[in-house]
C-alpha positions in Angstrom: -2.5 -51.5 -85.3 0.6 -50.1 -83.5 3.7 -52.7 -83.6 5.9 -51.7 -80.5 9.0 -53.6 -81.9 9.5 -51.5 -84.8 12.5 -49.2 -84.9 13.7 -46.3 -87.0 17.2 -46.6 -87.8 17.4 -43.3 -89.3 15.9 -41.6 -86.5 18.5 -43.6 -84.1 21.4 -41.8 -86.1 20.3 -38.3 -85.2 19.5 -36.7 -81.8 17.7 -33.9 -83.4 16.5 -32.7 -79.8 20.1 -31.8 -79.1 21.0 -29.6 -82.1 19.0 -28.4 -85.2 19.3 -30.3 -88.2 21.6 -28.6 -91.0 20.7 -27.9 -94.4 24.0 -29.7 -95.4 22.4 -32.7 -94.2 19.6 -32.4 -96.3 21.6 -31.9 -99.3 23.9 -34.9 -98.6 20.8 -37.1 -98.0 22.2 -38.0 -94.5 19.0 -37.0 -92.7 15.6 -38.9 -93.2 13.8 -35.5 -93.3 12.5 -33.3 -96.1 13.4 -29.7 -96.2 9.8 -28.7 -94.8 10.1 -31.3 -91.9 13.4 -29.7 -90.9 11.9 -26.2 -91.1 9.3 -27.4 -88.7 11.6 -29.0 -86.3 13.5 -25.6 -86.2 10.5 -23.8 -85.4 9.0 -26.4 -82.9 12.2 -26.2 -81.0 11.6 -22.5 -80.3 7.9 -22.9 -79.2 6.6 -23.4 -75.6 4.2 -26.3 -76.5 5.2 -29.9 -76.7 5.6 -31.0 -80.4 6.7 -34.3 -81.8 6.7 -36.2 -85.4 5.7 -39.8 -86.0 5.9 -42.2 -89.0 3.0 -43.1 -90.8 2.5 -46.2 -88.5 2.4 -44.1 -85.5 5.9 -44.7 -84.5 7.4 -41.4 -82.9 11.0 -40.5 -83.9 11.4 -36.9 -82.9 10.4 -34.6 -80.1 11.2 -31.0 -79.5 13.3 -29.6 -76.8 10.2 -28.6 -74.6 9.1 -32.4 -74.5 12.5 -33.4 -72.9 12.2 -30.4 -70.5 8.9 -31.1 -69.3 9.1 -35.0 -68.5 12.8 -35.0 -67.8 13.6 -38.0 -69.9 15.9 -38.9 -72.8 15.3 -39.6 -76.6 16.2 -43.2 -76.2 13.6 -43.6 -73.5 10.7 -41.8 -75.5 11.5 -43.0 -79.1 9.0 -45.3 -80.6 6.4 -46.1 -77.8 8.3 -44.8 -75.0 5.8 -41.8 -74.6 3.5 -44.3 -72.8 5.7 -44.1 -69.6 4.6 -40.6 -68.9 1.0 -41.3 -69.4 -1.5 -41.8 -66.6 -1.9 -45.7 -66.5 -5.8 -45.3 -66.1 -6.0 -42.8 -69.0 -3.4 -44.7 -71.4 -5.8 -47.4 -72.9 -8.1 -44.8 -74.2 -5.3 -42.8 -75.5 -3.9 -45.8 -77.4 -7.5 -46.5 -78.7 -7.9 -43.0 -80.1 -4.4 -43.1 -81.6 -5.0 -46.4 -83.2 -8.3 -45.3 -84.7 -6.7 -42.2 -86.3 -3.9 -44.1 -87.9 -6.3 -46.6 -89.2 -8.6 -43.9 -90.6 -5.9 -41.6 -91.5 -7.8 -38.6 -89.9 -6.8 -36.0 -87.6 -7.7 -36.2 -83.9 -7.9 -34.3 -80.6 -8.2 -35.2 -77.0 -7.2 -34.2 -73.6 -5.3 -36.3 -71.2 -2.6 -35.7 -68.4 1.1 -36.0 -68.8 3.9 -36.4 -66.0 6.3 -33.9 -65.6 9.9 -34.2 -64.2 8.5 -33.1 -60.9 6.2 -36.3 -60.9 3.0 -34.3 -60.9 0.4 -35.0 -63.8 -0.9 -31.9 -65.8 -3.8 -31.8 -68.3 -2.7 -31.3 -72.1 -4.7 -30.5 -75.1 -3.2 -32.9 -77.7 -4.0 -32.4 -81.5 -2.6 -34.7 -84.3 -2.7 -34.0 -88.1 -1.4 -36.4 -90.8 1.1 -35.0 -93.5 0.2 -36.4 -97.1 2.7 -37.3 -99.8 2.3 -36.5 -103.5 0.3 -39.6 -104.1 -2.0 -38.7 -101.0 -0.7 -41.4 -98.6 0.2 -40.5 -95.2 4.0 -39.9 -94.8 4.1 -38.3 -91.5 2.0 -37.4 -88.5 2.7 -34.2 -86.5 1.5 -33.7 -82.9 1.4 -31.1 -80.3 0.7 -31.1 -76.8 -0.4 -27.8 -75.0 -0.7 -27.6 -71.4 -4.0 -26.0 -70.4 -4.3 -27.0 -66.7 -2.2 -24.1 -65.4 -3.9 -21.6 -67.5 -7.5 -22.7 -66.3 -6.1 -22.9 -62.7 -5.0 -19.4 -62.8 -8.5 -18.5 -64.5 -10.2 -20.2 -61.6 -8.0 -18.7 -59.0 -8.7 -15.2 -60.5 -12.3 -15.8 -60.6 -12.2 -17.0 -56.9 -10.2 -14.2 -55.9 -12.5 -11.6 -57.5 -15.5 -13.3 -55.9 -13.7 -13.0 -52.5 -13.0 -9.3 -53.2 -16.5 -8.6 -54.0 -17.9 -10.4 -50.9 -15.4 -8.7 -48.8 -16.1 -5.3 -50.2 -19.8 -5.6 -50.1 -19.5 -6.5 -46.2 -17.6 -3.3 -45.3 -19.4 -0.3 -44.0 -17.4 2.1 -46.4 -18.1 2.6 -50.1 -15.4 0.7 -52.1 -14.3 1.2 -55.6 -11.6 0.4 -58.0 -10.4 1.8 -61.4 -8.0 0.9 -64.0 -4.5 2.3 -64.3 -5.8 5.4 -66.2 -8.3 6.2 -63.7 -11.3 4.7 -65.5 -13.8 3.6 -62.7 -15.2 0.0 -63.2 -16.4 -1.3 -59.8 -18.3 0.0 -56.8 -19.6 -2.1 -54.0 -23.1 -2.5 -52.8 -22.4 0.3 -50.1 -21.9 2.9 -52.8 -25.2 2.2 -54.7 -27.1 2.1 -51.5 -25.7 5.3 -50.5 -26.0 7.2 -53.6 -29.2 5.2 -54.9 -27.9 5.1 -58.4 -28.3 2.3 -60.9 -25.5 0.0 -61.0 -22.9 0.8 -63.9 -24.2 4.4 -64.1 -21.2 6.0 -62.3 -18.5 4.0 -64.2 -15.9 6.0 -66.1 -16.4 9.6 -65.1 -20.0 9.3 -64.1 -18.9 9.7 -60.5 -18.3 13.3 -60.9 -21.8 14.0 -61.2 -22.4 12.8 -57.8 -20.3 15.5 -56.1 -21.4 18.7 -54.9 -20.9 21.5 -57.5 -18.4 23.3 -55.1 -16.2 20.3 -54.7 -16.2 18.8 -58.3 -13.2 20.7 -59.5 -11.1 20.3 -56.7 -11.8 16.5 -56.4 -11.3 16.1 -60.2 -7.9 18.0 -60.1 -6.7 15.9 -57.1 -7.6 12.8 -58.5 -6.0 13.6 -61.8 -2.8 14.5 -60.1 -2.8 11.1 -58.4 -3.2 9.3 -61.5 -0.4 11.3 -63.4 1.9 10.9 -60.3 0.9 7.7 -58.5 0.6 9.7 -55.3 -1.8 8.6 -52.8 -5.3 10.0 -53.0 -7.1 11.6 -50.0 -9.7 14.4 -49.9 -12.9 15.3 -48.4 -16.1 16.2 -50.4 -19.6 16.1 -50.4 -21.6 13.4 -52.4 -25.4 13.2 -53.1 -27.0 11.0 -50.7 -30.0 9.0 -52.1 -32.2 11.1 -50.0 -30.9 14.1 -52.0 -28.9 15.6 -49.2 -25.2 16.3 -49.8 -23.1 14.5 -47.3 -19.5 15.0 -46.4 -17.4 12.0 -47.2 -13.5 11.1 -46.9 -12.2 9.8 -50.1 -9.1 7.7 -50.3 -7.3 5.6 -52.8 -4.1 3.7 -53.0 -2.4 2.3 -56.1 -1.9 -1.4 -56.6 1.6 -2.2 -58.1 3.3 -5.1 -59.6 7.0 -6.3 -58.9 8.3 -3.7 -61.4 6.3 -0.8 -59.8 3.8 -0.5 -62.5 0.3 0.5 -61.4 -2.1 -2.4 -62.0 -5.3 -0.8 -60.4 -6.5 1.8 -58.0 -8.4 0.7 -54.8 -10.4 3.4 -53.2 -12.9 4.0 -50.3 -15.5 6.7 -49.5 -16.4 7.0 -45.8 -19.4 9.1 -44.5 -18.0 11.5 -42.2 -20.9 13.9 -42.3 -21.9 13.6 -38.7 -18.3 13.8 -37.2 -17.8 16.8 -39.6 -20.6 18.7 -38.1 -19.5 18.0 -34.8 -16.0 19.1 -35.6 -17.5 22.4 -36.9 -19.5 22.8 -33.7 -16.7 22.1 -31.5 -14.4 24.5 -33.5 -17.1 27.1 -33.1 -17.2 26.6 -29.3 -13.5 26.6 -29.1 -13.3 30.0 -31.0 -15.9 31.4 -28.6 -14.1 30.2 -25.8 -10.7 31.5 -26.8 -12.5 34.8 -27.6 -13.7 35.2 -24.2 -10.5 34.3 -22.6 -8.4 36.8 -24.6 -11.2 39.4 -23.7 -10.7 38.5 -20.0 -6.9 39.3 -20.5 -7.6 42.5 -22.1 -10.2 43.4 -19.6 -7.8 42.9 -16.8 -5.0 44.9 -18.3 -7.4 47.7 -19.0 -8.6 47.6 -15.5 -4.9 47.8 -14.3 -4.3 50.8 -16.2 -7.5 52.4 -15.2 -6.8 51.7 -11.5 -3.4 52.5 -11.4 -2.2 55.5 -9.2 -0.5 58.6 -10.9 2.9 58.3 -9.1 5.8 57.2 -11.2 6.7 54.1 -9.3 3.2 52.5 -9.1 2.4 53.4 -12.6 5.5 51.6 -13.7 4.5 48.6 -11.8 1.0 48.7 -13.2 2.6 49.1 -16.7 4.8 46.1 -16.3 1.8 44.0 -14.8 -0.5 44.9 -17.7 2.4 43.9 -20.2 2.6 40.5 -18.5 -1.1 40.0 -18.8 -1.0 40.8 -22.4 1.9 38.3 -22.8 -0.2 35.6 -21.1 -3.0 36.4 -23.8 -0.2 35.9 -26.7 1.0 32.7 -25.0 -2.7 31.5 -24.9 -2.8 32.0 -28.7 0.1 29.8 -29.3 -0.9 27.2 -26.8 -4.6 26.7 -27.8 -5.2 24.2 -30.6 -6.3 25.5 -33.9 -7.8 24.3 -37.1 -7.2 25.4 -40.6 -10.1 28.0 -40.3 -9.0 29.4 -37.0 -5.3 29.4 -37.5 -4.4 33.1 -38.0 -1.2 32.1 -40.2 1.0 32.2 -37.2 5.0 32.0 -38.0 6.4 30.0 -35.1 10.0 30.4 -36.4 12.3 28.2 -34.1 11.8 26.2 -31.2 13.6 28.6 -28.9 11.5 31.4 -30.0 8.4 29.7 -29.2 9.7 28.6 -26.0 10.6 32.3 -25.2 7.4 33.5 -26.3 5.4 31.1 -23.9 7.7 32.0 -21.0 7.8 35.7 -21.3 4.7 36.4 -18.9 6.6 34.8 -16.1 9.8 36.9 -16.3 10.5 39.5 -13.8 12.4 42.5 -14.6 15.8 42.4 -13.1 15.6 38.8 -12.2 16.3 35.9 -14.5 13.5 33.4 -14.1 14.3 31.2 -16.9 17.0 30.3 -19.6 16.9 28.4 -22.9 20.0 26.7 -24.3 21.0 24.1 -26.7 20.5 23.5 -30.3 17.6 25.2 -32.0 15.2 23.8 -34.7 12.5 25.1 -36.9 8.9 24.2 -35.9 5.7 24.2 -37.6 1.9 24.1 -36.8 1.8 20.4 -36.2 4.6 20.5 -33.5 4.1 24.2 -32.2 0.7 23.7 -30.5 1.2 20.5 -28.7 4.6 21.9 -27.4 3.3 25.3 -26.5 0.5 23.5 -24.6 2.8 21.3 -22.6 5.3 24.2 -21.6 2.3 26.5 -20.9 1.0 23.9 -18.5 4.5 23.5 -16.8 4.9 27.3 -16.5 1.4 27.6 -14.8 2.1 24.6 -12.5 5.7 26.2 -11.7 3.8 29.5 -10.9 1.4 27.7 -8.5 3.5 25.0 -6.9 7.0 24.8 -8.3 10.3 27.0 -9.0 8.3 30.1 -10.3 6.3 30.3 -7.2 9.2 31.9 -5.2 11.4 35.0 -6.2 14.6 33.0 -6.4 13.3 30.0 -8.3 14.1 29.5 -11.8 13.6 27.1 -15.0 16.4 25.8 -17.3 15.3 24.6 -20.5 17.7 22.7 -22.7 17.2 21.4 -26.4 19.2 18.8 -27.9 19.1 17.2 -31.3 20.5 13.8 -31.8 20.3 11.3 -34.6 16.6 11.7 -35.6 15.3 13.0 -32.2 15.0 16.2 -30.5 15.0 16.2 -26.6 13.5 19.0 -24.6 14.6 19.0 -21.0 12.7 21.2 -18.3 14.4 21.5 -15.0 13.2 23.6 -12.0 15.5 24.8 -9.4 15.1 27.0 -6.2 11.5 26.3 -5.7 10.0 24.7 -2.5 11.3 21.2 -1.8 9.6 18.1 -3.7 8.7 15.4 -1.4 7.1 12.9 -3.7 5.1 12.7 -7.0 1.3 14.0 -6.7 -1.3 11.4 -6.3 -3.3 12.5 -9.3 -2.7 14.7 -12.5 -4.9 17.5 -13.6 -6.8 17.6 -17.0 -4.0 20.1 -18.3 -1.3 17.6 -17.7 -3.1 14.8 -19.2 -4.0 16.9 -22.1 -0.5 18.1 -22.8 0.8 14.3 -22.4 -1.6 13.4 -25.1 -0.3 16.1 -27.3 3.4 14.8 -27.1 2.5 11.2 -27.4 -0.5 11.1 -30.0 0.0 14.1 -32.1 3.9 14.0 -32.3 4.5 10.3 -31.5 7.0 11.2 -28.7 7.6 10.5 -25.1 7.2 12.7 -21.9 8.7 11.6 -18.6 8.5 13.3 -15.1 11.4 13.1 -12.4 10.2 14.4 -9.1 13.5 15.4 -7.6 13.7 16.8 -4.2 15.4 19.9 -5.8 12.5 20.3 -8.1 10.6 18.9 -11.2 12.2 17.7 -14.2 10.5 17.0 -17.4 12.0 15.0 -20.5 10.1 15.4 -23.8 11.5 13.2 -26.7 10.1 14.0 -30.1 11.1 12.7 -33.7 12.8 15.4 -35.4 10.7 14.8 -38.6 7.6 15.6 -36.8 8.8 19.0 -36.0 
């Protein structure tokens, strides 16, 4: 039976939790421990578990540092039977009963119970206690450990709940969702993937997904994926995947890396979105756009040809006809710049700089011997993304100016100024010398609406109109990075 009035004078002389016991103490006999016990203490102070040593009668006279760190107590408070103060009162009787039984029978035992931490919270610990026998077989010491397992279990439970939520969420999405290990090994697909492909769960793990691709898309898709795995770059590509019906359907594949705090990739999360119908619609729209553009360009060519055939033979009239035909041809070139292009229809145009683009669009409206427009300010290089919407807006402004504004009169002119400031490019269109402007029009045409969409949606910029009495002024502001 445990006697709570017993003390260990030897233990009281040494605060072993404050500093390791030295071998000199062992040699001089000043410490109550054997060499093996001191070695145990040195080792126990370095491990994260709670460790302690008790006499044969159960009196605990030493705890490792982790004990005091966890409970926030002192050696004097825990020595002997002070350990009871950090136990749950409801669980303590059972703990004492099992401890007494182990002492009486001299057998090791194991049990779980909560211990109160320095923050006042109880956490579950797995406790193991074993006896240390002397040369005659009698118990001379008890060695115990308390290992917290609640946090570990809580983490595992939280992970299980998180994974369950992830699966429920991904199965509810209309897209096909998949994930891979950092090395790109596919180990998860949601229900949509198996419904779409009709494959057996697990059959497309690893590199099995490659077989689902159209033969013409496999090499490109695999190369793009390997590049993302090697560099950590986002993954995005369009490819055809075999549907359960046997048809190959266009899908948009995307994947992003999931990184830890240090930037290391933990997983890849990807989606496949069925874009087959929209892809077919886009192809039909592109075909119609090509046909329409072809017919418009033919009209320009026919009109220019008719002018040449119908022009008189005298020098003055022939010169005028040649100028007019040249202007018609310039309109055709401007149309080619202004109309939207896809990767297939783009003839590989080199837009050069912003001033060059503006000059190309406005050339058809120039009259020999009379300056109809001028361009000034800072110049900047432009590409396909920015050239088409800008060309569309300027083409629309020039057309309207020819019908209603400054270019409708022989003395009217347009001034375009470009300014680069910070991270923005400002394009100002100012009309002068045209008919007086009373007020803004009651409505805008389709061309005006389409051009505004190009600046705001495609380039992320702004377009503002000022209806001054001297003429229209339009200010377009576009992020320079989008040019």
